VEXMAR-251819 format. One record per residue (C-alpha): x, y, z; residue number from 1. Coordinates in nm, 3 decimals. Example, Ala and Ser with C-alpha at 12.3 -4.5 7.8 and 13.67 -1.06 7.14 Angstrom:
BEGIN
<node><east>1.230</east><north>-0.450</north><up>0.780</up><num>1</num></node>
<node><east>1.367</east><north>-0.106</north><up>0.714</up><num>2</num></node>
This chain:
BEGIN
<node><east>7.282</east><north>13.455</north><up>10.636</up><num>1</num></node>
<node><east>7.566</east><north>13.306</north><up>10.401</up><num>2</num></node>
<node><east>7.513</east><north>12.940</north><up>10.316</up><num>3</num></node>
<node><east>7.791</east><north>12.720</north><up>10.344</up><num>4</num></node>
<node><east>7.965</east><north>12.581</north><up>10.041</up><num>5</num></node>
<node><east>8.075</east><north>12.243</north><up>10.200</up><num>6</num></node>
<node><east>7.899</east><north>12.032</north><up>10.462</up><num>7</num></node>
<node><east>8.110</east><north>11.782</north><up>10.604</up><num>8</num></node>
<node><east>7.893</east><north>11.487</north><up>10.749</up><num>9</num></node>
<node><east>7.997</east><north>11.259</north><up>11.037</up><num>10</num></node>
<node><east>7.786</east><north>10.981</north><up>11.222</up><num>11</num></node>
<node><east>7.827</east><north>10.914</north><up>11.565</up><num>12</num></node>
<node><east>7.702</east><north>10.662</north><up>11.827</up><num>13</num></node>
<node><east>7.797</east><north>10.634</north><up>12.208</up><num>14</num></node>
<node><east>8.177</east><north>10.785</north><up>12.114</up><num>15</num></node>
<node><east>8.227</east><north>10.810</north><up>12.498</up><num>16</num></node>
<node><east>8.169</east><north>10.445</north><up>12.555</up><num>17</num></node>
<node><east>8.362</east><north>10.319</north><up>12.279</up><num>18</num></node>
<node><east>8.675</east><north>10.531</north><up>12.354</up><num>19</num></node>
<node><east>8.643</east><north>10.732</north><up>12.025</up><num>20</num></node>
<node><east>8.610</east><north>11.056</north><up>12.197</up><num>21</num></node>
<node><east>8.995</east><north>11.184</north><up>12.147</up><num>22</num></node>
<node><east>8.974</east><north>11.093</north><up>11.809</up><num>23</num></node>
<node><east>8.620</east><north>11.289</north><up>11.729</up><num>24</num></node>
<node><east>8.803</east><north>11.556</north><up>11.907</up><num>25</num></node>
<node><east>9.119</east><north>11.532</north><up>11.669</up><num>26</num></node>
<node><east>8.874</east><north>11.556</north><up>11.361</up><num>27</num></node>
<node><east>8.703</east><north>11.876</north><up>11.512</up><num>28</num></node>
<node><east>9.012</east><north>12.042</north><up>11.613</up><num>29</num></node>
<node><east>9.182</east><north>11.981</north><up>11.263</up><num>30</num></node>
<node><east>8.837</east><north>12.083</north><up>11.040</up><num>31</num></node>
<node><east>8.851</east><north>12.390</north><up>11.248</up><num>32</num></node>
<node><east>9.194</east><north>12.457</north><up>11.096</up><num>33</num></node>
<node><east>9.077</east><north>12.444</north><up>10.754</up><num>34</num></node>
<node><east>9.168</east><north>12.766</north><up>10.530</up><num>35</num></node>
<node><east>8.831</east><north>12.710</north><up>10.329</up><num>36</num></node>
<node><east>8.634</east><north>12.949</north><up>10.566</up><num>37</num></node>
<node><east>8.272</east><north>12.822</north><up>10.448</up><num>38</num></node>
<node><east>8.270</east><north>12.480</north><up>10.597</up><num>39</num></node>
<node><east>7.964</east><north>12.338</north><up>10.799</up><num>40</num></node>
<node><east>8.027</east><north>11.992</north><up>11.024</up><num>41</num></node>
<node><east>7.723</east><north>11.856</north><up>11.068</up><num>42</num></node>
<node><east>7.693</east><north>11.538</north><up>11.318</up><num>43</num></node>
<node><east>7.404</east><north>11.260</north><up>11.318</up><num>44</num></node>
<node><east>7.406</east><north>11.107</north><up>11.638</up><num>45</num></node>
<node><east>7.228</east><north>10.735</north><up>11.710</up><num>46</num></node>
<node><east>7.058</east><north>10.891</north><up>12.001</up><num>47</num></node>
<node><east>7.382</east><north>10.795</north><up>12.207</up><num>48</num></node>
<node><east>7.312</east><north>10.758</north><up>12.557</up><num>49</num></node>
<node><east>7.658</east><north>10.758</north><up>12.738</up><num>50</num></node>
<node><east>7.767</east><north>11.108</north><up>12.744</up><num>51</num></node>
<node><east>7.823</east><north>11.157</north><up>12.353</up><num>52</num></node>
<node><east>7.538</east><north>11.435</north><up>12.328</up><num>53</num></node>
<node><east>7.685</east><north>11.616</north><up>12.601</up><num>54</num></node>
<node><east>7.999</east><north>11.610</north><up>12.424</up><num>55</num></node>
<node><east>7.835</east><north>11.746</north><up>12.110</up><num>56</num></node>
<node><east>7.647</east><north>12.023</north><up>12.271</up><num>57</num></node>
<node><east>7.964</east><north>12.172</north><up>12.402</up><num>58</num></node>
<node><east>8.106</east><north>12.184</north><up>12.051</up><num>59</num></node>
<node><east>7.788</east><north>12.297</north><up>11.920</up><num>60</num></node>
<node><east>7.776</east><north>12.571</north><up>12.187</up><num>61</num></node>
<node><east>8.134</east><north>12.671</north><up>12.097</up><num>62</num></node>
<node><east>8.024</east><north>12.691</north><up>11.743</up><num>63</num></node>
<node><east>8.230</east><north>12.381</north><up>11.568</up><num>64</num></node>
<node><east>7.915</east><north>12.169</north><up>11.483</up><num>65</num></node>
<node><east>7.568</east><north>12.147</north><up>11.423</up><num>66</num></node>
<node><east>7.410</east><north>11.795</north><up>11.545</up><num>67</num></node>
<node><east>7.092</east><north>11.608</north><up>11.555</up><num>68</num></node>
<node><east>7.006</east><north>11.301</north><up>11.752</up><num>69</num></node>
<node><east>6.772</east><north>11.036</north><up>11.691</up><num>70</num></node>
<node><east>6.790</east><north>10.637</north><up>11.637</up><num>71</num></node>
<node><east>6.893</east><north>10.539</north><up>11.309</up><num>72</num></node>
<node><east>6.921</east><north>10.190</north><up>11.115</up><num>73</num></node>
<node><east>7.310</east><north>10.212</north><up>11.049</up><num>74</num></node>
<node><east>7.543</east><north>10.489</north><up>10.948</up><num>75</num></node>
<node><east>7.427</east><north>10.489</north><up>10.550</up><num>76</num></node>
<node><east>7.074</east><north>10.567</north><up>10.678</up><num>77</num></node>
<node><east>7.206</east><north>10.836</north><up>10.936</up><num>78</num></node>
<node><east>7.423</east><north>10.990</north><up>10.626</up><num>79</num></node>
<node><east>7.117</east><north>11.032</north><up>10.418</up><num>80</num></node>
<node><east>6.943</east><north>11.245</north><up>10.700</up><num>81</num></node>
<node><east>7.288</east><north>11.422</north><up>10.682</up><num>82</num></node>
<node><east>7.211</east><north>11.478</north><up>10.360</up><num>83</num></node>
<node><east>6.887</east><north>11.611</north><up>10.330</up><num>84</num></node>
<node><east>6.989</east><north>11.856</north><up>10.651</up><num>85</num></node>
<node><east>7.332</east><north>11.944</north><up>10.457</up><num>86</num></node>
<node><east>7.333</east><north>12.349</north><up>10.320</up><num>87</num></node>
<node><east>7.635</east><north>12.296</north><up>10.107</up><num>88</num></node>
<node><east>7.682</east><north>12.297</north><up>9.738</up><num>89</num></node>
<node><east>7.939</east><north>11.996</north><up>9.823</up><num>90</num></node>
<node><east>7.937</east><north>11.721</north><up>10.075</up><num>91</num></node>
<node><east>8.131</east><north>11.489</north><up>10.225</up><num>92</num></node>
<node><east>8.126</east><north>11.180</north><up>10.463</up><num>93</num></node>
<node><east>8.389</east><north>11.141</north><up>10.725</up><num>94</num></node>
<node><east>8.374</east><north>10.885</north><up>11.023</up><num>95</num></node>
<node><east>8.439</east><north>10.982</north><up>11.372</up><num>96</num></node>
<node><east>8.811</east><north>10.836</north><up>11.372</up><num>97</num></node>
<node><east>8.893</east><north>11.015</north><up>11.039</up><num>98</num></node>
<node><east>9.042</east><north>11.321</north><up>10.996</up><num>99</num></node>
<node><east>9.167</east><north>11.571</north><up>10.728</up><num>100</num></node>
<node><east>9.536</east><north>11.597</north><up>10.773</up><num>101</num></node>
<node><east>9.598</east><north>11.901</north><up>10.526</up><num>102</num></node>
<node><east>9.437</east><north>12.204</north><up>10.638</up><num>103</num></node>
<node><east>9.434</east><north>12.340</north><up>10.287</up><num>104</num></node>
<node><east>9.250</east><north>12.033</north><up>10.142</up><num>105</num></node>
<node><east>8.893</east><north>12.156</north><up>10.135</up><num>106</num></node>
<node><east>9.008</east><north>12.510</north><up>9.956</up><num>107</num></node>
<node><east>9.184</east><north>12.250</north><up>9.699</up><num>108</num></node>
<node><east>8.900</east><north>12.023</north><up>9.634</up><num>109</num></node>
<node><east>8.632</east><north>12.321</north><up>9.580</up><num>110</num></node>
<node><east>8.886</east><north>12.476</north><up>9.361</up><num>111</num></node>
<node><east>8.901</east><north>12.148</north><up>9.147</up><num>112</num></node>
<node><east>8.568</east><north>12.083</north><up>9.159</up><num>113</num></node>
<node><east>8.454</east><north>12.467</north><up>9.056</up><num>114</num></node>
<node><east>8.717</east><north>12.450</north><up>8.793</up><num>115</num></node>
<node><east>8.597</east><north>12.125</north><up>8.646</up><num>116</num></node>
<node><east>8.233</east><north>12.104</north><up>8.701</up><num>117</num></node>
<node><east>8.276</east><north>11.794</north><up>8.880</up><num>118</num></node>
<node><east>7.982</east><north>11.581</north><up>9.041</up><num>119</num></node>
<node><east>8.238</east><north>11.451</north><up>9.265</up><num>120</num></node>
<node><east>8.629</east><north>11.400</north><up>9.318</up><num>121</num></node>
<node><east>8.827</east><north>11.132</north><up>9.433</up><num>122</num></node>
<node><east>9.170</east><north>11.152</north><up>9.580</up><num>123</num></node>
<node><east>9.477</east><north>10.965</north><up>9.756</up><num>124</num></node>
<node><east>9.443</east><north>10.877</north><up>10.124</up><num>125</num></node>
<node><east>9.617</east><north>10.740</north><up>10.438</up><num>126</num></node>
<node><east>9.489</east><north>10.408</north><up>10.551</up><num>127</num></node>
<node><east>9.539</east><north>10.295</north><up>10.891</up><num>128</num></node>
<node><east>9.517</east><north>9.924</north><up>10.923</up><num>129</num></node>
<node><east>9.398</east><north>9.751</north><up>11.253</up><num>130</num></node>
<node><east>9.734</east><north>9.617</north><up>11.309</up><num>131</num></node>
<node><east>9.856</east><north>9.950</north><up>11.342</up><num>132</num></node>
<node><east>10.059</east><north>10.026</north><up>11.028</up><num>133</num></node>
<node><east>9.976</east><north>10.287</north><up>10.762</up><num>134</num></node>
<node><east>9.961</east><north>10.265</north><up>10.391</up><num>135</num></node>
<node><east>9.875</east><north>10.511</north><up>10.106</up><num>136</num></node>
<node><east>9.547</east><north>10.405</north><up>9.889</up><num>137</num></node>
<node><east>9.600</east><north>10.527</north><up>9.549</up><num>138</num></node>
<node><east>9.250</east><north>10.557</north><up>9.390</up><num>139</num></node>
<node><east>9.160</east><north>10.336</north><up>9.113</up><num>140</num></node>
<node><east>8.857</east><north>10.462</north><up>8.935</up><num>141</num></node>
<node><east>8.922</east><north>10.234</north><up>8.612</up><num>142</num></node>
<node><east>8.829</east><north>9.905</north><up>8.886</up><num>143</num></node>
<node><east>8.523</east><north>10.093</north><up>8.985</up><num>144</num></node>
<node><east>8.290</east><north>9.823</north><up>8.853</up><num>145</num></node>
<node><east>8.503</east><north>9.512</north><up>8.987</up><num>146</num></node>
<node><east>8.598</east><north>9.666</north><up>9.334</up><num>147</num></node>
<node><east>8.565</east><north>9.966</north><up>9.541</up><num>148</num></node>
<node><east>8.805</east><north>10.240</north><up>9.381</up><num>149</num></node>
<node><east>8.894</east><north>10.433</north><up>9.693</up><num>150</num></node>
<node><east>8.748</east><north>10.484</north><up>10.031</up><num>151</num></node>
<node><east>8.408</east><north>10.712</north><up>10.102</up><num>152</num></node>
<node><east>8.634</east><north>10.956</north><up>10.296</up><num>153</num></node>
<node><east>8.865</east><north>11.016</north><up>10.011</up><num>154</num></node>
<node><east>8.594</east><north>11.170</north><up>9.788</up><num>155</num></node>
<node><east>8.352</east><north>11.488</north><up>9.784</up><num>156</num></node>
<node><east>8.028</east><north>11.501</north><up>9.603</up><num>157</num></node>
<node><east>7.799</east><north>11.765</north><up>9.477</up><num>158</num></node>
<node><east>7.484</east><north>11.765</north><up>9.675</up><num>159</num></node>
<node><east>7.263</east><north>11.813</north><up>9.383</up><num>160</num></node>
<node><east>7.398</east><north>11.502</north><up>9.209</up><num>161</num></node>
<node><east>7.346</east><north>11.294</north><up>9.538</up><num>162</num></node>
<node><east>6.988</east><north>11.391</north><up>9.565</up><num>163</num></node>
<node><east>6.930</east><north>11.291</north><up>9.195</up><num>164</num></node>
<node><east>7.083</east><north>10.923</north><up>9.306</up><num>165</num></node>
<node><east>6.856</east><north>10.955</north><up>9.614</up><num>166</num></node>
<node><east>7.198</east><north>10.928</north><up>9.826</up><num>167</num></node>
<node><east>7.314</east><north>10.598</north><up>9.969</up><num>168</num></node>
<node><east>7.103</east><north>10.264</north><up>9.951</up><num>169</num></node>
<node><east>7.060</east><north>10.175</north><up>10.290</up><num>170</num></node>
<node><east>6.965</east><north>9.849</north><up>10.254</up><num>171</num></node>
<node><east>7.353</east><north>9.759</north><up>10.212</up><num>172</num></node>
<node><east>7.463</east><north>9.820</north><up>10.558</up><num>173</num></node>
<node><east>7.863</east><north>9.753</north><up>10.497</up><num>174</num></node>
<node><east>7.895</east><north>9.851</north><up>10.112</up><num>175</num></node>
<node><east>7.645</east><north>10.134</north><up>10.014</up><num>176</num></node>
<node><east>7.930</east><north>10.363</north><up>9.955</up><num>177</num></node>
<node><east>8.069</east><north>10.114</north><up>9.681</up><num>178</num></node>
<node><east>7.731</east><north>10.093</north><up>9.537</up><num>179</num></node>
<node><east>7.700</east><north>10.455</north><up>9.537</up><num>180</num></node>
<node><east>8.034</east><north>10.494</north><up>9.343</up><num>181</num></node>
<node><east>7.924</east><north>10.217</north><up>9.072</up><num>182</num></node>
<node><east>7.606</east><north>10.435</north><up>9.016</up><num>183</num></node>
<node><east>7.771</east><north>10.770</north><up>8.971</up><num>184</num></node>
<node><east>8.018</east><north>10.606</north><up>8.704</up><num>185</num></node>
<node><east>7.739</east><north>10.380</north><up>8.523</up><num>186</num></node>
<node><east>7.528</east><north>10.732</north><up>8.504</up><num>187</num></node>
<node><east>7.775</east><north>10.887</north><up>8.373</up><num>188</num></node>
<node><east>7.855</east><north>11.210</north><up>8.604</up><num>189</num></node>
<node><east>8.140</east><north>11.362</north><up>8.586</up><num>190</num></node>
<node><east>8.432</east><north>11.272</north><up>8.806</up><num>191</num></node>
<node><east>8.769</east><north>11.430</north><up>8.856</up><num>192</num></node>
<node><east>9.077</east><north>11.337</north><up>9.048</up><num>193</num></node>
<node><east>9.265</east><north>11.547</north><up>9.269</up><num>194</num></node>
<node><east>9.639</east><north>11.440</north><up>9.307</up><num>195</num></node>
<node><east>9.679</east><north>11.553</north><up>9.690</up><num>196</num></node>
<node><east>9.630</east><north>11.331</north><up>9.983</up><num>197</num></node>
<node><east>9.423</east><north>11.536</north><up>10.222</up><num>198</num></node>
<node><east>9.259</east><north>11.252</north><up>10.475</up><num>199</num></node>
<node><east>9.362</east><north>11.006</north><up>10.708</up><num>200</num></node>
<node><east>9.131</east><north>10.728</north><up>10.762</up><num>201</num></node>
<node><east>9.086</east><north>10.373</north><up>10.991</up><num>202</num></node>
<node><east>9.021</east><north>10.066</north><up>10.758</up><num>203</num></node>
<node><east>8.660</east><north>9.939</north><up>10.824</up><num>204</num></node>
<node><east>8.681</east><north>9.639</north><up>11.045</up><num>205</num></node>
<node><east>8.299</east><north>9.549</north><up>11.002</up><num>206</num></node>
<node><east>8.352</east><north>9.417</north><up>10.671</up><num>207</num></node>
<node><east>8.684</east><north>9.262</north><up>10.752</up><num>208</num></node>
<node><east>8.487</east><north>9.072</north><up>11.053</up><num>209</num></node>
<node><east>8.159</east><north>8.993</north><up>10.833</up><num>210</num></node>
<node><east>8.327</east><north>8.887</north><up>10.540</up><num>211</num></node>
<node><east>8.037</east><north>8.670</north><up>10.416</up><num>212</num></node>
<node><east>7.785</east><north>8.936</north><up>10.481</up><num>213</num></node>
<node><east>8.015</east><north>9.171</north><up>10.261</up><num>214</num></node>
<node><east>8.050</east><north>8.900</north><up>10.016</up><num>215</num></node>
<node><east>7.667</east><north>8.870</north><up>9.980</up><num>216</num></node>
<node><east>7.607</east><north>9.268</north><up>9.971</up><num>217</num></node>
<node><east>7.877</east><north>9.298</north><up>9.698</up><num>218</num></node>
<node><east>7.669</east><north>9.015</north><up>9.510</up><num>219</num></node>
<node><east>7.400</east><north>9.214</north><up>9.538</up><num>220</num></node>
<node><east>7.530</east><north>9.513</north><up>9.435</up><num>221</num></node>
<node><east>7.648</east><north>9.385</north><up>9.128</up><num>222</num></node>
<node><east>7.326</east><north>9.222</north><up>9.036</up><num>223</num></node>
<node><east>7.122</east><north>9.533</north><up>9.116</up><num>224</num></node>
<node><east>7.364</east><north>9.761</north><up>8.887</up><num>225</num></node>
<node><east>7.434</east><north>9.539</north><up>8.575</up><num>226</num></node>
<node><east>7.138</east><north>9.298</north><up>8.562</up><num>227</num></node>
<node><east>7.020</east><north>9.549</north><up>8.247</up><num>228</num></node>
<node><east>7.336</east><north>9.479</north><up>8.102</up><num>229</num></node>
<node><east>7.406</east><north>9.102</north><up>8.136</up><num>230</num></node>
<node><east>7.262</east><north>8.826</north><up>8.258</up><num>231</num></node>
<node><east>7.359</east><north>8.800</north><up>8.611</up><num>232</num></node>
<node><east>7.365</east><north>8.459</north><up>8.701</up><num>233</num></node>
<node><east>7.483</east><north>8.272</north><up>9.017</up><num>234</num></node>
<node><east>7.790</east><north>8.158</north><up>8.872</up><num>235</num></node>
<node><east>7.871</east><north>8.504</north><up>8.707</up><num>236</num></node>
<node><east>7.827</east><north>8.677</north><up>9.033</up><num>237</num></node>
<node><east>8.038</east><north>8.423</north><up>9.248</up><num>238</num></node>
<node><east>8.323</east><north>8.454</north><up>9.021</up><num>239</num></node>
<node><east>8.312</east><north>8.847</north><up>8.997</up><num>240</num></node>
<node><east>8.268</east><north>8.871</north><up>9.382</up><num>241</num></node>
<node><east>8.559</east><north>8.608</north><up>9.431</up><num>242</num></node>
<node><east>8.791</east><north>8.696</north><up>9.179</up><num>243</num></node>
<node><east>8.674</east><north>8.989</north><up>8.978</up><num>244</num></node>
<node><east>8.627</east><north>8.796</north><up>8.658</up><num>245</num></node>
<node><east>8.369</east><north>8.980</north><up>8.432</up><num>246</num></node>
<node><east>8.224</east><north>8.830</north><up>8.100</up><num>247</num></node>
<node><east>8.367</east><north>9.013</north><up>7.807</up><num>248</num></node>
<node><east>8.013</east><north>9.136</north><up>7.660</up><num>249</num></node>
<node><east>7.967</east><north>9.318</north><up>8.013</up><num>250</num></node>
<node><east>8.282</east><north>9.448</north><up>7.992</up><num>251</num></node>
<node><east>8.227</east><north>9.588</north><up>7.654</up><num>252</num></node>
<node><east>7.926</east><north>9.793</north><up>7.800</up><num>253</num></node>
<node><east>8.100</east><north>9.906</north><up>8.091</up><num>254</num></node>
<node><east>8.386</east><north>10.054</north><up>7.918</up><num>255</num></node>
<node><east>8.180</east><north>10.295</north><up>7.751</up><num>256</num></node>
<node><east>8.104</east><north>10.472</north><up>8.078</up><num>257</num></node>
<node><east>8.463</east><north>10.625</north><up>8.003</up><num>258</num></node>
<node><east>8.582</east><north>10.842</north><up>7.737</up><num>259</num></node>
<node><east>8.693</east><north>10.618</north><up>7.403</up><num>260</num></node>
<node><east>9.072</east><north>10.716</north><up>7.458</up><num>261</num></node>
<node><east>9.058</east><north>10.532</north><up>7.811</up><num>262</num></node>
<node><east>8.964</east><north>10.204</north><up>7.684</up><num>263</num></node>
<node><east>9.284</east><north>10.053</north><up>7.677</up><num>264</num></node>
<node><east>9.347</east><north>10.145</north><up>8.023</up><num>265</num></node>
<node><east>9.013</east><north>10.038</north><up>8.141</up><num>266</num></node>
<node><east>9.087</east><north>9.696</north><up>7.999</up><num>267</num></node>
<node><east>9.452</east><north>9.707</north><up>8.122</up><num>268</num></node>
<node><east>9.336</east><north>9.783</north><up>8.487</up><num>269</num></node>
<node><east>9.054</east><north>9.536</north><up>8.442</up><num>270</num></node>
<node><east>9.325</east><north>9.245</north><up>8.376</up><num>271</num></node>
<node><east>9.554</east><north>9.358</north><up>8.639</up><num>272</num></node>
<node><east>9.294</east><north>9.337</north><up>8.918</up><num>273</num></node>
<node><east>9.177</east><north>9.010</north><up>8.783</up><num>274</num></node>
<node><east>9.513</east><north>8.865</north><up>8.797</up><num>275</num></node>
<node><east>9.563</east><north>9.004</north><up>9.137</up><num>276</num></node>
<node><east>9.287</east><north>8.857</north><up>9.296</up><num>277</num></node>
<node><east>9.355</east><north>8.515</north><up>9.128</up><num>278</num></node>
<node><east>9.746</east><north>8.526</north><up>9.260</up><num>279</num></node>
<node><east>9.604</east><north>8.589</north><up>9.616</up><num>280</num></node>
<node><east>9.329</east><north>8.296</north><up>9.599</up><num>281</num></node>
<node><east>9.600</east><north>8.106</north><up>9.512</up><num>282</num></node>
<node><east>9.829</east><north>8.207</north><up>9.808</up><num>283</num></node>
<node><east>9.499</east><north>8.156</north><up>9.994</up><num>284</num></node>
<node><east>9.463</east><north>7.811</north><up>9.899</up><num>285</num></node>
<node><east>9.838</east><north>7.729</north><up>9.937</up><num>286</num></node>
<node><east>9.844</east><north>7.856</north><up>10.294</up><num>287</num></node>
<node><east>9.535</east><north>7.646</north><up>10.408</up><num>288</num></node>
<node><east>9.710</east><north>7.321</north><up>10.252</up><num>289</num></node>
<node><east>9.995</east><north>7.398</north><up>10.449</up><num>290</num></node>
<node><east>9.807</east><north>7.452</north><up>10.775</up><num>291</num></node>
<node><east>9.599</east><north>7.094</north><up>10.724</up><num>292</num></node>
């Protein structure tokens, strides 16, 4: 039996009850139209009780997917379960209401990763905001140590690389994918950018609704990953989380994770992000002042 080259992993939890069955059907149908022939679509379901499992059985019987259903502790634990079961050389993690809009996209990604012998690939994406508008998210890999450089949906990974990193750190319920991106670059795995936009995803509302938890997770992620490089005091962490300000000695170590010829780009991108965060904070304070 041929082992698929790519495994797409999707998590589900009571899709029918949440009104996501149509979105999931779109994902399934567009994935089936991909020109790359060797794609395994693996669904990890959180023991749904609303008819989702029956829907999944229909797709499984039709040959579109394989799925496993059991209780999990959040989507990142579920993604790790999928990673263990994945047969592909390359894997991606896409949510049930996202989709690959370019039917040649997976073939293009595999071709780039094979040519470059890449451990991971990142690319532009269309983001659907909860208010209904759509914008293009262009990846910013040089800012990875300050902010998430791209959405998880706009990445493919070599499975063996994720196995070495032990997948997602599932104690982070909102930002485990960002933690993974930092670890990929810190450990100097080979990443490559693909210029094409192949995926449309919905902006995660959980992180927007739970900003305090998101900031706490971000602080923990920075401490976890940088503590051996620089003293991560509460003040340093707070400024990193709030305004993307990083101490110069830490920056001087982090820039070494990129090729020497990219040093100037790294520092320019760092400064641009810091300036943006400062201006955004000023605008927020001014808005609060006027609202008083």
